[in-house]
N, C-alpha and C positions, 0 to 999 in steps of 0.2 A: 430482526437481524438483517443486515444488508445482503443483497443478492449479488452485487457487483463489487469485486475487489479491485481497487485502483492501485497498481504498483508503480512506483516512481523513485527517482533519486531525491534526496532531501534538497539537493541543489535546484530542483525543479518544483519546489512547493507551490510557487505562484501558478505555474502551468497546470499542476494537478488540481489545485483549487478551482481554477477556471473550468477545467473539464468536469469536475463535480457539479459546479453551478450550472453548466450547460446541460448535463445529463438530467439534473433535477428539473430544469425548464422544459425538458422533453418528456416529462412524465415519470421520471425515476426518483421522485422525492423520497427520501429516507431509504433508498435502496443501494446507495453507494458507500462502501467503506473506504475512508481516507484516514490514515493513521493519526494525523495531527488535527483533525477536525475537533473543535472543542465540545461539540454536542454528541457526536457519534463515534469519535475516534478513541484513542488510548488516553485514559485519564491519568493525571498526575498520581503517582504512587501505585498505579496498577501494574501488575506483572505483565510487561509488554510482550514477552515471547509467547506467553499463554494466550494473550488477547489476539495477537497476530495469528497464531495457530487456529484459534477458534473461528476468527473471521474468515480465514482461508478455507477451512474445512466446510463452512456453511455457505460459502459463495457458490453461485451457479455459473458465473462468468468472471473472467479476469481481463482487465485492460492494463496493458503495459505501456507506459509513456516512455518510449525509448529516446535516449539522447546520449551524447558522448559520456556524460557523467553517469548515467544509468549503466551503460556498457562497462565502464571502468569499475563500478561497484560490483557488478556481477562477476567480472574477472577476479576481483579481490576475494570474493566469497568462494569461488572455485579454488583459488590458490590456498586459502585458509583451510578449506575442507580437505585438500590433499595432504596437508600437514597435520591433520587432527590425529592420525594414527601413529605419528612418529613420536 
């Protein structure tokens, strides 16, 4: 299981993949979880929330690729969480 969890906005998939490739070239081969990676990410038909939770809980380090799109998605999650109890 991957030791590094790479968090990003889906609008930044290209940048996230570039970061994963770079990390692997630096010796972190098979150590980076990237949700859309066809080999190590979430598979079609897999329960994605459970897979993300498992990858998150087993990771030892987290990299956040911040961007305006990432910040916006985090604000949306916070807003939705605030309405969950209503």
